[in-house]
C-alpha positions in Angstrom: -243.6 -248.5 196.0 -244.7 -252.0 196.8 -242.6 -254.6 198.6 -241.2 -256.4 195.6 -240.2 -253.0 194.0 -238.4 -252.1 197.3 -236.6 -255.4 197.3 -235.7 -255.1 193.6 -234.3 -251.5 194.2 -232.3 -252.4 197.3 -228.6 -253.0 196.7 -225.4 -252.7 198.6 -224.0 -249.2 198.7 -220.3 -248.8 198.7 -219.9 -245.1 197.9 -221.7 -242.5 200.1 -222.5 -238.9 200.0 -221.0 -236.9 202.9 -224.5 -235.6 203.7 -225.3 -236.4 207.4 -228.3 -238.6 208.2 -230.9 -237.2 210.5 -231.2 -239.2 213.7 -234.9 -239.4 213.2 -234.3 -241.4 210.1 -231.8 -243.6 211.8 -234.3 -244.2 214.6 -236.9 -245.2 212.0 -234.5 -247.9 210.7 -233.7 -249.1 214.2 -237.5 -249.2 215.0 -238.0 -251.4 212.0 -235.4 -253.8 213.3 -236.9 -253.7 216.8 -240.2 -254.9 215.4 -238.6 -258.0 213.8 -239.7 -261.4 214.9 -237.3 -263.7 216.8 -237.2 -267.3 218.1 -239.3 -267.3 221.4 -239.4 -263.5 221.1 -235.8 -263.4 222.6 -234.9 -260.3 220.5 -231.2 -261.1 220.7 -229.9 -257.8 219.3 -228.8 -254.4 220.3 -227.4 -251.6 218.1 -224.7 -249.1 218.6 -225.1 -246.2 216.2 -221.9 -244.3 215.4 -222.6 -241.0 213.6 -219.8 -238.8 214.8 -217.2 -238.4 212.0 -214.3 -238.6 214.4 -215.6 -241.8 216.0 -216.3 -243.3 212.6 -212.7 -242.5 211.5 -211.3 -244.0 214.7 -213.5 -247.2 214.4 -212.8 -247.6 210.6 -209.0 -247.3 211.0 -209.1 -250.3 213.4 -212.0 -252.3 212.0 -211.1 -252.1 208.3 -207.3 -252.4 208.3 -204.9 -255.3 207.3 -206.8 -258.3 205.9 -210.1 -256.4 206.4 -209.2 -253.4 204.2 -211.5 -254.6 201.4 -214.4 -253.2 203.5 -212.7 -249.9 204.1 -215.3 -248.1 202.0 -217.7 -248.4 204.9 -215.6 -245.8 206.8 -216.8 -243.2 204.3 -220.4 -243.7 205.3 -221.8 -241.0 207.7 -223.2 -243.8 209.9 -222.0 -247.1 211.1 -224.2 -249.4 213.0 -222.6 -252.1 215.2 -225.0 -255.0 215.6 -224.5 -256.9 218.9 -225.8 -260.4 219.2 -227.1 -261.0 222.7 -227.2 -264.4 224.4 -230.6 -266.0 224.2 -232.5 -267.8 226.9 -231.8 -271.4 227.9 -234.6 -273.0 226.1 -233.8 -271.3 222.8 -230.1 -272.3 223.2 -231.1 -275.9 224.0 -233.4 -276.0 220.9 -230.6 -274.5 218.8 -228.2 -277.1 220.0 -230.6 -280.0 219.4 -231.5 -278.7 215.9 -228.0 -277.5 215.1 -229.4 -274.1 214.2 -228.1 -270.7 215.4 -231.4 -269.1 215.9 -229.8 -265.9 217.2 -228.0 -265.4 213.8 -231.3 -266.0 212.0 -233.0 -263.5 214.3 -230.4 -260.8 213.8 -230.5 -261.4 210.1 -234.2 -260.8 210.0 -233.8 -257.6 212.2 -231.0 -256.3 210.0 -232.9 -256.9 206.9 -235.9 -255.0 208.3 -233.4 -252.1 209.1 -231.9 -252.2 205.7 -235.2 -252.3 203.8 -236.5 -249.4 205.9 -233.4 -247.4 205.0 -234.0 -248.1 201.3 -237.6 -246.9 201.6 -236.2 -243.7 203.2 -233.8 -243.2 200.3 -230.7 -244.3 202.3 -228.1 -246.8 201.1 -226.7 -249.5 203.3 -224.1 -252.3 203.1 -224.2 -255.3 205.4 -220.7 -256.1 206.5 -219.4 -259.4 208.0 -215.7 -258.8 207.2 -214.2 -256.6 209.9 -211.9 -256.9 212.9 -214.4 -257.5 215.7 -211.7 -257.5 218.3 -210.7 -254.0 217.4 -214.3 -252.8 217.2 -214.8 -254.0 220.8 -211.6 -252.3 221.9 -212.5 -248.9 220.3 -216.0 -249.0 221.7 -214.7 -250.3 225.1 -217.0 -253.3 225.0 -216.3 -256.5 227.0 -214.4 -259.2 225.2 -217.4 -261.5 225.6 -219.5 -259.2 223.4 -220.5 -260.9 220.1 -220.4 -258.6 217.1 -221.5 -260.4 213.9 -222.5 -257.6 211.7 -221.7 -253.9 210.9 -224.0 -251.9 208.7 -222.8 -248.8 206.9 -225.6 -246.3 206.2 -225.9 -243.0 204.4 -227.2 -241.3 201.2 -225.7 -243.0 198.2 -223.2 -240.9 196.2 -224.7 -239.2 193.2 -222.6 -241.5 190.9 -224.3 -244.6 192.3 -226.2 -246.4 189.5 -228.8 -249.1 189.9 -227.3 -252.5 189.2 -229.1 -255.4 187.5 -229.7 -258.2 190.0 -228.1 -261.5 189.0 -230.1 -264.2 190.8 -231.1 -267.7 190.0 -234.5 -268.1 188.4 -237.6 -268.9 190.3 -237.8 -272.3 188.7 -234.3 -273.1 190.0 -235.1 -272.4 193.6 -238.8 -273.4 194.0 -240.4 -276.8 193.9 -244.0 -277.8 194.7 -244.8 -281.0 196.5 -241.6 -282.8 195.5 -239.9 -285.2 197.8 -236.4 -284.5 196.8 -234.1 -281.6 195.8 
């Protein structure tokens, strides 16, 4: 499949098969993320892969409870990936402050999209999660309080009942302009 077909096919998966995911496939997804570009090549990411069902249950109970229960479906996935945002170098942080742009968030966004598209190509479903109890995730994983966790990704084979949904997006003419001075 070509790139546009891959992007058209990719959708958030919220119901997973219980089938385990081979670590070689997970590593292919992490490798795709590793190869992502980043501001000044700082690569401000690291990934903790949770694929043990007991650890997933423990993490899910804490990460997706209370006000975060709407993302509880992720606890049914056979893999959870915790995306850690690393501190960037001084010059990148200075540039980010001057421009008022969080380059590290852009960078991990690119890396995670690489991971997610690689997963799609391999027949795996994913869901990008920003709504979870980061404090509890750190506690369960025994990470320092200073650790920055902006994203969790659930990953696994989509449940057999999963249907392809029609994408609802603004038209190309609504989002693209050539050589115009104003938006």
